[in-house]
C-alpha positions, 0 to 999 in steps of 0.5 A: 376761498375769496368771494365776489359780489359783482353788483355793477352799476352804470351811468354817471352817478358818483360816489364818495367815501368819508371816514368817521368814528366807530368800532362795530364791525357791522355796516351801520358803523361809518368807520373801524379799524381792527388789525391794521384794516380800516373800513369806511361808509360810502357817502356822496359828496363834491369831487372835481373834473381831473385829467392826468398828464405829465409835466416838469419842475423848473426855475422861475426866470426871475430867480436865476440870477447871471454872474458875468465876468467884470473884466476880460483875462484868465479866470481862475476858481476860488479855493475851494471851488464852488460847483453846482449846487454850492450854497453862496451869499450876496458878495461872496467871492467865486472867481478871481481874473487875472492878466496871465501873460496876455498881452491883450485884454489884460486886465492889470494893463487896462487898470493901469492904462485907466489910472493914467488916462484919469490923471491926464483928464483931471489935469485938463479938468482942472486947466479948463476951469481956470481958463474958462472965467478969463473966456480963453476956452469955450463953455462947450470945451470946458464941459467936454473936459468935465464929462471926459474926467467924470466918465474916467472917474466913474469907470475907475471907481467901478473897477476899484470895486472889484480890483485887488492885488492885480486882480478882478474879483468876481463875487455872487451878486445874490443869495442862492446856489450855484445853478451852472458853471459855464467855464473852466479853470485857466479859461480866458473870458471876455468882459461881460461873459456869463460865467455862472448862474445863481438860483435864488430858492424862492419859488419853482415853475410847474410846467404842465405839458397838455396834450392836443386832445385836452386843450378844451378843458384847460379853461376849467383848470383851478390847480394842480397836484403832482408827484415826483419820482421817488416821492410818494408825497402828493404836492398840491398847487394850492398849498404852494401859493400855486397860481397859473402864470401862463398858457402857451399858444404854440407847441415846442420844437420837439413836442406836440404838447401845449405848455401850462405854466404853474408858479409854486413856492420852493421845494427843497427836496424837489431838484429843478428838472424833475419830471412830474406826474401831474393831476389837473383839476377842474370845477366840482361836481356833487354827488360823487363816490370816490374811493382812496386809490389804496384801497383799489386792487387789480385783477386780470384788468379789473378793479375791485374793493372788499365790502365788508358785510353785516356778519363781518366777512369781506366780499370782493367787489368789481368797480367801474372807475373813472379818472383820479386825482392821485388821492381818490378815484371816481367810482362810476359803477359798482357801489352804493351809499351806506356800504362799508369798504376797505379804504386802508389794508385791502392788500392785507385783506387779500393776504389773509384771505389766500391764507385762509384767516379772514372770514369769507362767504359766498355771496351772489348779488 
């Protein structure tokens, strides 16, 4: 038989549980562990205000580098081809642009024409150097010839850095991994066209979506804790060098929520675009009682924890709960300081009581 202690307490009193050493099963000890069941003693401690919402993990704009075509032409992937997620190093070859059968925007023809224009400009400049001392040409004509030659020389040197064997080489401008590919094999591209993007894995942005009815609480937010689907890890912005970088002043096109942005360290196991369960933490308040989330059981919409009495029996105690931060939940009624409760292994207690292997006595409060 499962026994219930139905003591309730209302109001704004808060409770917290501290874990300290001890092995006696009596409530005078703060902590004990037996057969996988861990107990703690309730004490009041500070707890931050908190509200729960959602968010998404995005890349910081400063960490996204665009790869552009250095010339018009037909683009081809190097072998092996790069794909989204492929790690690349700065200067690594990614694409090759060739002229193919193009009569216009052919990089080979462009280089040949540039080479011819440069040779002609060089001759004009050298001739101007000889004519200027005798004032056969004006200084303005000399400077025009000089500027034309230097401009074409710089252009030719720049294109020569990426031109090899009649092909234009497109290389990674930074270390990182390929974020997106915007072209297909054999596609015609224009000079300056975006062909790919690279993400430098230095930092991420946690984009928290704040509902309109919570906007008045944002000014008190100090940090955020969050989880992503498929992981039990609770990430904390304070442990990721997190900081608030922006708070939106308007809603998005398809959303009524306001974005609150945190810059955080890069997390390899959290892909960009991941949705997140977010707990926004505000200022601390004193004298709060909280219990670990894993200690709270639910029955027909009501929450309870297991209290251990002086006889070593485990009693079901219904509690009134407030907000939680992803680790602990605020208790606003049902618990008192000094009581010993099951902080870990509550489900085991429930199963053992159902099987009749855990002592239990009727207690009325």
